[in-house]
MARGUDO-118737 format. One record per residue (C-alpha): x, y, z; residue number from 1. Coordinates in nm, 3 decimals. Example, Ala and Ser with C-alpha at 12.3 -4.5 7.8 and 13.67 -1.06 7.14 Angstrom:
<pts>
u_v_w_num
1.230_-0.450_0.780_1
1.367_-0.106_0.714_2
</pts>
This chain:
<pts>
u_v_w_num
2.820_10.249_9.237_1
2.855_10.626_9.244_2
2.539_10.826_9.306_3
2.453_11.194_9.316_4
2.208_11.387_9.532_5
1.946_11.614_9.385_6
1.703_11.865_9.528_7
1.342_11.789_9.456_8
1.230_12.128_9.334_9
0.946_12.329_9.202_10
1.092_12.600_8.976_11
1.397_12.623_9.199_12
1.214_12.615_9.538_13
1.297_12.328_9.773_14
1.003_12.102_9.856_15
1.201_11.847_10.058_16
1.561_11.791_10.170_17
1.825_11.614_9.958_18
1.802_11.241_9.900_19
2.072_10.987_9.828_20
1.931_10.902_9.488_21
2.016_11.061_9.151_22
1.648_11.135_9.104_23
1.470_11.465_9.050_24
1.096_11.521_9.092_25
0.938_11.836_8.950_26
0.592_11.966_9.040_27
0.413_12.092_8.731_28
0.074_12.232_8.637_29
-0.139_12.025_8.402_30
-0.452_12.149_8.223_31
-0.607_11.802_8.246_32
-0.511_11.690_8.595_33
-0.426_12.016_8.772_34
-0.100_11.925_8.950_35
0.129_11.648_8.822_36
0.474_11.533_8.926_37
0.748_11.429_8.685_38
1.056_11.232_8.786_39
1.369_11.201_8.573_40
1.737_11.123_8.604_41
2.031_11.131_8.364_42
2.246_10.828_8.291_43
2.497_10.689_8.042_44
2.381_10.399_7.832_45
2.597_10.109_7.718_46
2.727_10.312_7.421_47
2.821_10.604_7.644_48
2.539_10.829_7.525_49
2.393_11.080_7.765_50
2.029_10.976_7.822_51
1.736_11.101_8.028_52
1.465_10.876_8.173_53
1.143_11.037_8.288_54
0.774_10.979_8.353_55
0.483_11.162_8.517_56
0.225_11.084_8.787_57
-0.050_11.273_8.968_58
0.045_11.147_9.313_59
0.379_11.274_9.442_60
0.470_10.972_9.653_61
0.382_10.730_9.373_62
0.587_10.941_9.132_63
0.891_10.923_9.361_64
0.851_10.552_9.431_65
0.814_10.465_9.062_66
1.116_10.678_8.978_67
1.322_10.507_9.249_68
1.210_10.168_9.119_69
1.311_10.262_8.765_70
1.647_10.393_8.884_71
1.722_10.069_9.073_72
1.640_9.873_8.756_73
1.902_10.074_8.563_74
2.150_10.046_8.851_75
2.123_9.666_8.854_76
2.209_9.660_8.484_77
2.529_9.850_8.562_78
2.431_10.169_8.382_79
2.612_10.466_8.533_80
2.402_10.763_8.650_81
2.530_11.112_8.593_82
2.475_11.464_8.704_83
2.246_11.685_8.500_84
2.533_11.899_8.370_85
2.778_11.608_8.334_86
2.789_11.601_7.955_87
3.155_11.657_7.870_88
3.243_11.458_7.558_89
3.586_11.368_7.423_90
3.538_11.630_7.149_91
3.478_11.896_7.416_92
3.790_11.794_7.609_93
3.992_11.802_7.286_94
3.888_12.163_7.225_95
3.991_12.251_7.582_96
4.323_12.076_7.525_97
4.389_12.298_7.221_98
4.347_12.603_7.442_99
4.582_12.459_7.706_100
4.846_12.392_7.440_101
4.799_12.725_7.265_102
5.175_12.782_7.269_103
5.225_12.523_6.995_104
5.311_12.626_6.640_105
5.049_12.649_6.367_106
5.193_12.340_6.198_107
5.171_12.138_6.522_108
4.809_12.246_6.569_109
4.719_12.144_6.214_110
4.889_11.809_6.264_111
4.698_11.749_6.588_112
4.371_11.848_6.420_113
4.418_11.604_6.134_114
4.527_11.320_6.362_115
4.232_11.372_6.593_116
3.988_11.390_6.303_117
4.121_11.077_6.132_118
4.220_10.850_6.422_119
4.038_10.946_6.743_120
3.715_11.131_6.664_121
3.558_10.850_6.454_122
3.590_10.600_6.741_123
3.545_10.784_7.072_124
3.496_11.151_6.978_125
3.123_11.162_7.056_126
3.157_10.953_7.372_127
3.133_11.110_7.716_128
3.477_11.125_7.872_129
3.371_10.943_8.190_130
3.233_10.644_8.002_131
3.543_10.563_7.796_132
3.682_10.235_7.923_133
4.044_10.127_7.950_134
3.976_9.821_7.732_135
3.840_10.043_7.452_136
4.149_10.265_7.460_137
4.375_9.959_7.464_138
4.203_9.820_7.154_139
4.243_10.158_6.984_140
4.615_10.172_7.064_141
4.667_9.813_6.947_142
4.489_9.895_6.620_143
4.721_10.192_6.564_144
5.022_9.977_6.640_145
4.910_9.720_6.385_146
4.790_9.937_6.097_147
4.993_10.260_6.099_148
5.350_10.372_6.056_149
5.561_10.399_6.370_150
5.569_10.781_6.353_151
5.189_10.798_6.318_152
5.150_10.554_6.605_153
5.373_10.763_6.834_154
5.195_11.090_6.752_155
4.849_10.937_6.797_156
4.941_10.794_7.138_157
5.088_11.128_7.245_158
4.769_11.311_7.143_159
4.552_11.056_7.325_160
4.754_11.104_7.644_161
4.721_11.483_7.621_162
4.343_11.462_7.592_163
4.302_11.253_7.907_164
4.565_11.453_8.096_165
4.358_11.763_8.016_166
4.039_11.590_8.137_167
4.210_11.491_8.463_168
4.358_11.839_8.516_169
4.020_12.006_8.477_170
3.843_11.752_8.697_171
3.625_11.586_8.434_172
3.760_11.243_8.532_173
3.897_11.125_8.864_174
4.159_10.889_8.718_175
4.353_10.892_8.392_176
4.284_10.563_8.207_177
4.591_10.614_7.985_178
4.809_10.539_8.288_179
4.677_10.182_8.279_180
4.740_10.129_7.908_181
5.014_9.913_7.762_182
5.177_10.080_7.461_183
5.331_9.798_7.254_184
5.663_9.847_7.083_185
5.687_9.618_6.785_186
5.886_9.640_6.467_187
5.852_9.942_6.243_188
5.506_9.943_6.088_189
5.459_9.948_5.712_190
5.131_9.999_5.536_191
5.014_9.802_5.239_192
5.167_9.924_4.918_193
4.963_10.147_4.694_194
4.848_9.967_4.383_195
5.070_10.034_4.085_196
4.881_10.215_3.805_197
4.906_10.087_3.449_198
4.954_10.309_3.146_199
4.612_10.222_3.009_200
4.444_10.363_3.321_201
4.646_10.685_3.306_202
4.560_10.735_2.940_203
4.193_10.656_3.004_204
4.175_10.912_3.285_205
4.315_11.188_3.061_206
4.055_11.099_2.799_207
3.792_11.119_3.074_208
3.903_11.471_3.172_209
3.904_11.579_2.808_210
3.548_11.453_2.773_211
3.452_11.671_3.070_212
3.598_11.970_2.888_213
3.356_11.916_2.599_214
3.068_11.845_2.837_215
3.116_12.158_3.050_216
3.181_12.370_2.744_217
2.846_12.284_2.584_218
2.621_12.289_2.892_219
2.623_12.625_3.074_220
2.448_12.478_3.379_221
2.780_12.340_3.508_222
2.981_12.576_3.727_223
3.312_12.417_3.625_224
3.451_12.562_3.302_225
3.677_12.403_3.038_226
3.956_12.637_3.152_227
3.957_12.479_3.499_228
3.959_12.128_3.350_229
4.266_12.229_3.146_230
4.430_12.333_3.473_231
4.362_11.992_3.626_232
4.503_11.826_3.315_233
4.822_12.030_3.358_234
4.839_11.930_3.725_235
4.806_11.564_3.623_236
5.093_11.601_3.374_237
5.315_11.773_3.633_238
5.243_11.497_3.884_239
5.324_11.235_3.621_240
5.651_11.404_3.520_241
5.781_11.502_3.864_242
5.626_11.247_4.101_243
5.538_11.536_4.331_244
5.263_11.518_4.595_245
4.924_11.665_4.508_246
4.965_11.947_4.762_247
5.303_12.039_4.612_248
5.168_12.049_4.256_249
4.868_12.269_4.334_250
5.085_12.502_4.547_251
5.305_12.602_4.252_252
5.314_12.972_4.167_253
5.446_13.127_3.851_254
5.753_13.256_4.037_255
5.834_12.893_4.125_256
5.878_12.803_3.757_257
6.204_12.898_3.590_258
6.128_12.881_3.218_259
6.482_12.983_3.125_260
6.651_12.706_3.322_261
6.349_12.473_3.276_262
6.292_12.367_3.636_263
6.024_12.362_3.907_264
6.096_12.489_4.257_265
5.895_12.302_4.519_266
5.912_12.533_4.821_267
5.558_12.516_4.960_268
5.260_12.283_4.985_269
4.888_12.356_4.977_270
4.705_12.216_5.280_271
4.363_12.163_5.121_272
4.213_12.041_5.450_273
4.291_12.370_5.627_274
4.275_12.568_5.298_275
4.605_12.744_5.357_276
4.961_12.738_5.232_277
5.225_12.546_5.423_278
5.575_12.678_5.364_279
5.727_12.430_5.610_280
5.653_12.138_5.371_281
5.634_11.777_5.491_282
6.004_11.756_5.580_283
6.332_11.930_5.507_284
6.394_11.714_5.198_285
6.067_11.821_5.033_286
6.211_12.161_4.935_287
6.378_12.079_4.607_288
6.431_12.176_4.245_289
6.315_11.957_3.960_290
6.424_12.006_3.597_291
6.184_11.940_3.309_292
6.223_11.890_2.934_293
6.119_12.083_2.623_294
5.784_11.902_2.601_295
5.685_12.027_2.946_296
5.822_12.372_2.863_297
5.594_12.392_2.559_298
5.301_12.271_2.767_299
5.356_12.539_3.033_300
5.403_12.815_2.773_301
5.069_12.724_2.612_302
4.901_12.731_2.953_303
5.057_13.071_3.021_304
4.913_13.209_2.699_305
4.571_13.060_2.777_306
4.577_13.210_3.127_307
4.668_13.559_3.002_308
4.399_13.543_2.735_309
4.147_13.435_2.999_310
4.225_13.692_3.270_311
4.411_13.964_3.084_312
4.693_13.934_3.339_313
4.901_13.654_3.484_314
4.776_13.551_3.833_315
5.021_13.457_4.104_316
4.917_13.090_4.121_317
4.993_12.851_3.837_318
4.658_12.668_3.857_319
4.374_12.918_3.886_320
3.996_12.895_3.902_321
3.751_13.115_3.715_322
3.714_13.348_4.015_323
4.091_13.396_4.044_324
4.145_13.167_4.344_325
4.377_12.870_4.342_326
4.241_12.543_4.204_327
4.138_12.304_4.481_328
4.311_11.962_4.482_329
3.991_11.808_4.616_330
3.829_11.874_4.278_331
4.091_11.649_4.116_332
4.023_11.384_4.380_333
3.650_11.407_4.310_334
3.712_11.357_3.938_335
3.921_11.049_4.014_336
3.649_10.906_4.239_337
3.389_10.951_3.965_338
3.630_10.801_3.712_339
3.693_10.498_3.938_340
3.320_10.451_3.991_341
3.247_10.470_3.620_342
3.523_10.242_3.495_343
3.578_10.019_3.800_344
3.932_10.145_3.862_345
4.121_10.248_4.177_346
4.330_10.539_4.049_347
4.456_10.815_4.281_348
4.684_11.113_4.231_349
4.941_10.970_4.474_350
4.979_10.668_4.248_351
5.157_10.897_4.001_352
5.431_10.929_4.263_353
5.460_10.550_4.285_354
5.459_10.521_3.905_355
5.739_10.778_3.875_356
5.953_10.603_4.137_357
5.900_10.252_3.999_358
5.975_10.334_3.635_359
6.293_10.522_3.724_360
6.413_10.265_3.976_361
6.345_9.947_3.776_362
6.334_10.043_3.408_363
6.587_10.331_3.412_364
6.805_10.187_3.691_365
6.824_10.528_3.857_366
7.070_10.592_4.137_367
6.893_10.557_4.473_368
7.029_10.884_4.618_369
6.937_11.078_4.304_370
6.587_10.931_4.300_371
6.533_11.018_4.668_372
6.639_11.376_4.605_373
6.401_11.409_4.310_374
6.093_11.293_4.501_375
6.183_11.455_4.832_376
6.274_11.154_5.046_377
6.550_11.149_5.306_378
6.880_11.014_5.175_379
6.918_10.655_5.293_380
6.550_10.610_5.368_381
6.409_10.265_5.299_382
6.063_10.407_5.218_383
6.164_10.470_4.857_384
6.246_10.105_4.800_385
5.999_9.931_5.032_386
5.686_10.140_4.967_387
5.719_10.331_4.640_388
5.889_10.072_4.418_389
5.669_9.805_4.258_390
5.734_9.510_4.031_391
5.471_9.482_3.762_392
5.344_9.148_3.636_393
5.515_9.211_3.302_394
5.853_9.260_3.471_395
5.801_8.938_3.666_396
5.722_8.749_3.345_397
6.033_8.883_3.172_398
6.248_8.775_3.463_399
6.092_8.429_3.481_400
6.125_8.376_3.105_401
6.501_8.419_3.138_402
6.501_8.179_3.430_403
6.296_7.923_3.235_404
6.545_7.938_2.949_405
6.822_7.873_3.200_406
6.660_7.565_3.352_407
6.515_7.431_3.024_408
6.776_7.151_2.994_409
6.677_7.029_3.338_410
6.314_7.006_3.230_411
6.376_6.834_2.897_412
6.414_6.484_3.046_413
6.143_6.227_2.977_414
5.972_6.034_3.252_415
6.034_5.709_3.056_416
6.407_5.765_3.083_417
6.397_5.773_3.460_418
</pts>
């Protein structure tokens, strides 16, 4: 078991030579007893938290002996002692890693930040780097391999390796535990399909937003205004018509809408986590044009008139708040969470993308390549079919009714005839 030597000091002055025990004894003044001695040592508990054990005695020798006894008790339980300044957590090493890899692009840094926040920080982020065990990392990697897409799995493993390489390079750990990990290579991972929304839920949510318009218009205590609710309603309609991602809808500017040719130009996405615009989009296929019909044209023209009447000018962003900033997509997500809680639903904005793909693929028999171009998927990708296309219960019934009619003669026989 590794141990550290400490000076037994009084305000920095040596009282006795070093010992072989990770134990420190301080001589202190006490109003009640005059001179007292306090022993303490730092250690990592079973959860990897940095702890400090201490107690005080009047007699120096008794203080040291009791401290040594307490330390041996912890040592027998396998609890690792640590140096006083040995408090480097995984979060701290991650921040150092960002500085080491400062040459990366802004998009790569944002991607690493989101992956760390969602996949690594919740499990081992607060742990001290020296206390993270190989078995824990192996379980984490196996969980990623089981429950994430292959691309997410690869990026997460790469980020995990970088963190521990950084810790080894800077001397925070003596050995890199990632070198002992087994990174499984199974079939391509697919997540569980998003639940297909029904038309009744979509209609009910629009009625819910309209009720908020009346509520916020009457009560002046609410910061949200009816104008902003109208903007979210327009965003919902655009998502329903185009099947675009929420970041793409809320990133639309007025110069991205061609009213003459009646089409949207999706050329940027709003990263609402980092609160900044991303012109690189999710992939090269996400930059696309999308035509719309006369109904949507009338809807946008009405919104344009309402915006000019509200501000006196036309802002750059399509969806604007009262203070002139861009509407935040998280507000729409909050409304959907409250709606789901109130009505017992599970609606999300991304389900509009699934609804758009399913209706066009199954009901309208849309060409696969055309559908992929409209929603921004790579041509030939199986994600469109395997993830975004759903068969509703009604479609299944219609299919089975035709099948039942076909096999009806086979079922018409009587058991008495057999």
